[in-house]
C-alpha positions in Angstrom: 0.0 0.0 0.0 1.3 3.5 -0.9 0.6 7.0 0.1 1.0 9.7 -2.5 3.2 12.6 -1.8 3.8 15.6 -4.1 7.2 17.3 -4.0 7.6 20.7 -5.5 10.9 21.6 -7.1 12.7 24.9 -6.8 10.8 28.1 -7.7 11.9 30.2 -10.6 10.4 33.6 -9.7 6.8 32.6 -8.9 6.7 29.6 -11.3 7.2 26.0 -10.3 9.9 24.5 -12.4 9.4 20.8 -11.5 6.7 18.7 -10.0 7.3 15.1 -9.1 4.7 12.7 -7.7 6.3 10.0 -5.5 4.8 6.9 -4.0 6.1 6.3 -0.5 5.3 2.9 1.0 3.0 3.1 4.1 4.1 1.1 7.1 1.8 -1.8 7.8 -0.1 -1.3 11.1 -0.4 -4.2 13.5 -4.1 -5.0 13.9 -3.5 -6.1 17.4 -2.0 -2.7 18.2 -5.0 -0.9 16.7 -7.4 -3.1 18.7 -5.4 -2.5 22.0 -5.3 1.3 21.4 -9.1 1.4 20.7 -9.9 -0.6 23.8 -7.7 1.6 26.0 -8.8 4.9 24.6 -12.5 4.0 24.7 -12.4 3.6 28.4 -10.1 6.5 29.3 -11.8 9.0 31.6 -12.4 11.8 29.0 -13.8 9.5 26.4 -16.1 8.0 29.0 -17.2 11.4 30.2 -18.2 12.5 26.7 -19.4 9.0 25.7 -17.1 9.0 22.7 -16.1 5.7 21.1 -13.5 4.9 18.5 -15.3 2.7 16.0 -12.6 2.5 13.4 -8.9 3.4 13.3 -6.5 2.9 10.4 -3.5 4.5 8.7 -4.5 8.2 8.3 -8.1 7.8 9.2 -10.4 7.4 12.2 -14.1 7.2 13.0 -15.5 8.2 16.4 -19.2 8.1 17.4 -21.3 9.6 20.2 -24.9 8.9 20.9 -26.3 12.3 22.0 -27.7 12.4 25.5 -29.0 15.0 27.9 -25.4 15.6 29.2 -24.3 16.8 25.7 -26.9 19.6 25.4 -26.6 23.2 26.3 -29.4 25.4 27.7 -31.0 25.9 24.3 -31.4 22.1 23.8 -28.7 21.5 21.2 -25.4 19.8 21.4 -22.8 22.0 23.1 -20.0 23.3 20.9 -17.4 21.7 23.3 -18.7 18.3 22.3 -18.1 19.1 18.6 -14.7 20.4 19.5 -13.8 17.3 21.4 -14.9 15.1 18.5 -12.9 17.1 16.0 -9.8 17.0 18.2 -10.1 13.3 19.0 -10.9 12.1 15.4 -8.1 14.2 13.8 -5.7 13.1 16.6 -6.4 9.4 16.1 -6.3 9.6 12.3 -2.7 11.1 12.6 -1.4 8.9 15.5 -1.0 5.6 13.5 1.4 7.3 11.1 3.8 8.4 13.8 7.0 6.5 14.7 6.5 4.1 17.6 8.7 6.2 19.9 6.6 9.3 19.6 3.6 10.6 21.5 1.5 13.6 20.4 -0.4 16.5 21.9 -2.8 19.0 20.3 -1.5 22.6 20.0 -4.3 24.2 18.0 -7.9 23.5 17.0 -10.1 25.4 14.5 -13.8 24.5 14.4 -16.6 25.6 12.1 -20.0 24.9 13.6 -22.3 24.4 10.6 -25.6 23.0 12.0 -27.1 22.1 15.4 -28.1 18.7 16.6 -30.2 17.7 19.6 -30.6 14.0 19.4 -29.3 10.9 17.6 -25.8 9.9 16.7 -22.8 12.1 15.9 -20.2 10.6 13.6 -16.7 12.2 13.4 -14.5 11.1 10.5 -10.9 12.1 11.0 -8.3 12.3 8.2 -4.6 12.9 8.4 -3.5 15.8 6.2 0.3 16.1 7.0 2.7 14.3 9.3 5.9 16.2 9.8 8.9 15.7 12.1 7.4 17.9 14.7 4.0 19.2 13.6 1.1 17.2 12.2 -2.2 18.3 10.7 -5.5 16.5 10.7 -9.1 17.3 10.0 -12.5 16.0 10.9 -16.0 16.2 9.7 -18.9 15.6 12.0 -22.2 14.4 10.6 -25.4 13.2 12.0 -26.8 9.7 11.3 -28.5 10.9 8.1 -25.2 12.4 6.7 -26.0 16.0 7.4 -22.8 18.0 7.9 -22.7 19.5 11.4 -19.1 20.7 11.9 -15.7 20.7 10.3 -12.4 21.4 12.0 -8.7 21.0 11.8 -6.2 20.1 14.6 -2.5 20.8 14.7 -0.6 18.4 16.8 3.0 18.3 18.1 4.9 15.0 18.0 7.1 14.6 21.1 9.4 11.8 22.3 8.7 12.7 25.9 5.0 11.7 25.7 4.0 8.1 26.2 0.6 6.5 26.9 0.1 5.3 30.5 -0.2 1.8 29.3 2.1 2.1 26.3 4.4 -0.7 27.5 1.6 -3.2 27.4 0.8 -2.6 23.7 1.8 -4.9 20.9 4.2 -3.5 18.3 2.7 -0.7 16.3 4.0 -1.8 12.9 4.4 -5.2 11.3 7.3 -4.2 9.1 
């Protein structure tokens, strides 16, 4: 499996002189690692508080779901913006995380959210996608839809990769990659 990366050559004034499309092999994720991460994260205190659940995690993508309850609503009877922000942050984070080297942890340094429509009941589905993974900074995005596919919010998250960060139970996880 390959990921496509575009490299831009040197600029001549304002014109691009060369464009080269390269195919870089993706590392093969260990399914046992993904399962262990999902199980651990789904029971962490914050995910439990918000009732978020990772339903799917793969290389560069993630799906998180929440069933809206009374605790998610603000005084006007619609889902609080903080729930949307939490979903965007988590879905973007877990879409990027599988692409990081095994020795790295990650923390969010910025979120940008566009609230597009309210919701007051039903399920929220956040689909995260990795946009860019650099040596230090990473960028992910997430769309939040309701069960009918109506777009409710869009956001981006910038994250910082750090060697000093490790998960509490990181030593118990199987290897992240198969190759």
